[in-house]
N, C-alpha and C positions, 0 to 999 in steps of 0.2 A: 348462116353467113350474113355479114353486114352488107346492106345495099348502099355502097359508097356513093352511087349516083344520087339516090334519094337523100342521103345525109348531106351531101354537098349542096343539093337544091334547098334543103331546109335551112342550112347555114346562110345561103345567099338570100333567102326570103327574110330570115331574121335580121341579117345585116341591112337589107333594104328597109325593113320596118324601123330599125334603130336610126337609120339615116334620115328617114322621113320625120321621125320624132325630133331628132336633133335640129333638122331644118325648120320644123314648125316652132321649136322653142326660140329660134333666132328671129322669127317673124313677130311683130307686135300683134297682140290680140285684135280681133276685128273691130271692137269698139274703139280701142286706142288708135288704130290706124285710121278709122273713119273720122274721128274727131281731129286728128292731126291734119288730115287732108282738108277738112272743113276750115280749120284755122288758116291753112295756107290759102284756101280760096277766099276767105274773108279778107286777108291781107292783100290779095291780088285785086279784089274789088276796091279796097281803099286806095291802092296805088293807081288804079284807073281813074277814080274820082279825083285824086290829087293831080294827075296829069291833065285831065280835061279842064279843070278849073284853075290850074296853075297855082296850086297850094303846096306848101312843103310840110312834111311831118316835123313836129317840134318835140324836143325832149324836155320833160318836166323839170323845172327848177324846184327847190324845196318849197313846199306849200302845205296848206291845211285843208281838211275836208270842210266844205261850206256848211255852216250851221253846227260845227263841232270843232272844238279846239284841239285837233289831233292831226298829225301828219298823215297824208293819204296813203303812204306806204306802210303805215303801222299795222292794219289788219292782216295783210298777207305775211308781214314779217313776224307778227306774234304767232300766227298759225304755223309758220315754218319752224320756229324755235320750240314752241310748246309741243308740236307734233313729235319732234325728235326726242325730247325728254320723255314724253309719254310712251313712245314706242320702245325706247331702251329700257325704261323701268318696267314696262309690261313684259318684255321678253325675260327679264331677270326674275320676275315674280311667278311666271308660268312654271308649274311643276310637271304637268303631263303634256305630251304632244308639243313640246317647245319647238318652234321652227328652227331649222338649221340657219347658220349665218348666211348661206347662199340665198335661201328663201327670204330671209329677213332683208337682205340687201336688195333683192328684186322688189320687195314691197316698198322699201324706201325710194328706190329709183322711180317706180310707177307714181308714187304720191308726189314726189318733188317734181317730176315731169309734168303732172297735171297742174300743180301749183304754178310752175313756170309758164305753162300754156295760158293759165288764167291771167297772170301778170301781163303777158304779152298781149292777150286779147283786150285787157283793160286799157293798155297803152294805145292800141289802135282805136278802141272804142271812143276814148276821150278826144283823140285827134279828129275823128269823124264828127263827133258832137260839136267840136269847135268850128267845124266848117259849115254848119247848117246855114247861117245867114248868107254865106257865099253861094252855096249850092242851090238853096231854095229860100229866097228872102220873103216869100209869101207867108203871112201869119193868119191863123184861124182862131185867134183868141176871142173875137167877138161872137163867133158862132158857138164856141164851147161855153162861153160865159152865159149865153142865152139859155143853154141847157141848165146851168147852175141856177139861174133865176127861176126857171120853171120848177125846179126841184128844191127850192129854198127850204121847205120844211125838213128835208133830209139833212141839209147842211146845218140847220139849227139844232137838230138832234145830235149830230156829231159834235157840235160846239158845246152842247150841254154835257155830254159824256166826257169831253176833254176837260171842261171846267171842273167836273167832279173828280176826275183823275188827278188834276193838278193839286188837289188838296192833300193827296196821300202819296204821290210819286215825287221823290226828291229830284231836284234839278230837272224839272219836267221838260224844259225846252230842248235838252240834248237828246232825248230818247228817240226822236224820229231817225236820226242818223246812227246813234249809238246802238239802238236795238237791232238795226239791220246788220251792222258790222259784227255785233256780238253773236247773232245767230249764225252768221257765215262762219266765223271762227269755230264756234261750238259744233256746227254741223260737220265741218272738215275733221275735227279732232275725234268726235264720237263715232262717226261712220268708219274712220280708219282703223279702229280697234275691233276686236271680236272677229266674227266671220266675214265682215266687210261686204255683206250681201248687197247692200244698197249704196256702198261708198262710191263706186264708179258711176252709178246712175246719178247721184247727187252732183258730183263734180262735172260730169259731162253735160247734165242739164243746165247747170249754171253757165258753163262755157257757151252753150248754144244760145241761151237767152241774152247773154252779153254780146253776142255777135249779131243776132237778129235785131236786137233793140236799137242800136244806133242807125241801122239802115232804115228801120221803120220810122225813125224820127224825121226822115227827109221827105216823107210823103205829104203830111198835113201838119206842119210844125206850129208850135205855140210856145210862148215864153212862160205863161202861167197867170193865174187869176190875181196875183198880187198887184198887177198893173191897174186893176180896177178897185181892189179893196185889200186891206191887210189884216192878218190874223193876230191872235194874242201872243204868238211865239216871237219874242223880240230877236232872238238869235237867228231864227229863220228869216224874218223880215230884213234884217241887216244883210244876211247872205244873199237873199233874193235881189235886193236893190244893187248890191255890188256886182252880181252876176249879170244883171240887166245892163249895167254900164259896159261890161265886157262885150255883151251881145251887140250893143250899139256901136262899139269901137270896131268890131269885126265887120259889121254891116257897112260901116263907112269906109274902112281901110282895106277890106278885101284880103286877098291872099298875102299881099305884102305886109299888112299889119300882123297877120297870123305868124308869118315867118320870123318877124322881128320880135314880137311880144308874146306869142302864144305860150311859150314855155313858162313864163311868169304867171300865167293864169290857167295852167293846165287843167285844174279841177273846177274851173269856174264856168264852163259853158252851160247854157240853159237849154232845156228841152222838156216840155210838159207832156207831150202826147207821143207814145203811151207812158204809163207809169211803170218804169222798170223796177223801182223800189218794191212796188206791190207784186209785180210779176215774179221777180227773182226770189222774194221772200216766200211766195206761194210754192215755188219749186222746192225750197228748203223745207217748208212745212210738210209738203206732200211726202217727201222721202223720209223725214223724221217720223211721221205718223205711221207709214207702212212698215218702217223698221222697228216700230214700237220702242223708240228710244226714250230714255228718261228725260231728255231735253224737249221732247215734243210738246208738252204743255207750255213751256216757256216760249217755244217757237210760235205756237198758236196765239199766245197773248201778244207777242211781238208783232205778229201779222195784223191782228186786230188794231193794235195801237198805230201801226204804220198806215193802215187804211184810213183811220179817223184823222190822224195828224196831217196826213198828206193833203187832205181837203181843208181842215180847219186852219192850218198854218198857211194855206193858200199856195202851196207848192203845186198842187194839181187841181184841175177841174174834175168834176164827177165823172165825166165821160172818159177820162184818161184811165180810170180804174178797171172797167170791164175789158178795155182793149189790152191792158197789161195782163189781165188774167187770161184772156184768150190766147195771147202769145205763150203764156206759161203752160196752158193745157196742151197746145200744139207741141211745144218743146218736150213736155213729159211723154207724150205719145211717141215722138221720134226717138227720144232717149231710151224708152223701154224696148223699142224695136232694135236699136243698135246694141243694147246690152243683153239681149235675150240669150245669147250663147254663153256669156259669162255666168248669168244667173242659173242656167241649166247645169253648168259645171259645179257651181257652189252647192246646188241642191244634191247633185250626185255625190260630191265629196262628203256632205253631211250625212247622206244615207249610208255610205260605206263606213263612216266613223261610228254611226249608231249600230250598224250590224257587227262591227268589230267589238264593241263593248258588250253586246249581248251574245256574241258567238262563243 
């Protein structure tokens, strides 16, 4: 005879499990939820700063990246368009284990959501950066330049390497900015294909450092060593001097000047300590190397060039670099902690797929 009570209990248990699975599918993964809440917290901190110092958020007018003749929305825009083309082409080329349209759509949603978060974080980031002269007008340039003077042989070595590189690198002056944005776009595109093992790590790490960075600018700010001496990069020097004029305007005019004019100079605020170019590039390099990507040698070369050019072009003091690297290391540790569940799931899925092929 059939034990209807046990059968009914089994159906109830199965229904409960399916309900739990459906509910969990509706919830964002822990790392996505954590980074979303962190972005909200970052925005809340910015709102508090704006309220205390009486500063308004400004919306960017069309403008260009300092030291590079390109619109500052070009890198995320290129990443978004190229990503869609690569994902659609990749799905059509896959012969085995082609993802369903539902899984493909979920992947697109996740990636565009991360990119949208990144754009929003950059928007808040540059607003906070613009507010530095109002929030903390103290400058530590003299102290940081004293360190440069004590370590002058290292700067001279960097200058020699840069001069040697200028002989073989075309349009050498653009590569401090161009290399950074190139590795950002390439990292987003290359991590987003394949098993995506380190994709979320890379994007979440970049989000975190772009949130921590502008807040760290406020503690011991500096405008940069170009106020004492200028480097061989003419594009950088022109951008630095223009940005310094904006800094002085903000310092003199305060929140009222920012509210009226900030949007016209959205990408022009100065902040030397710490070096986020170095810190963010290190995050990209770390995850490209651990993922064993084909772009990792290019990322390493870009990182080395950015380190050298940041000092020689006088964007940064030497002391800015280790502080930027320290932020990057902290961010990587936090990111690996946040993404540990996702990494375990990817490893488990890879093991099941391997077992299926050999089974």
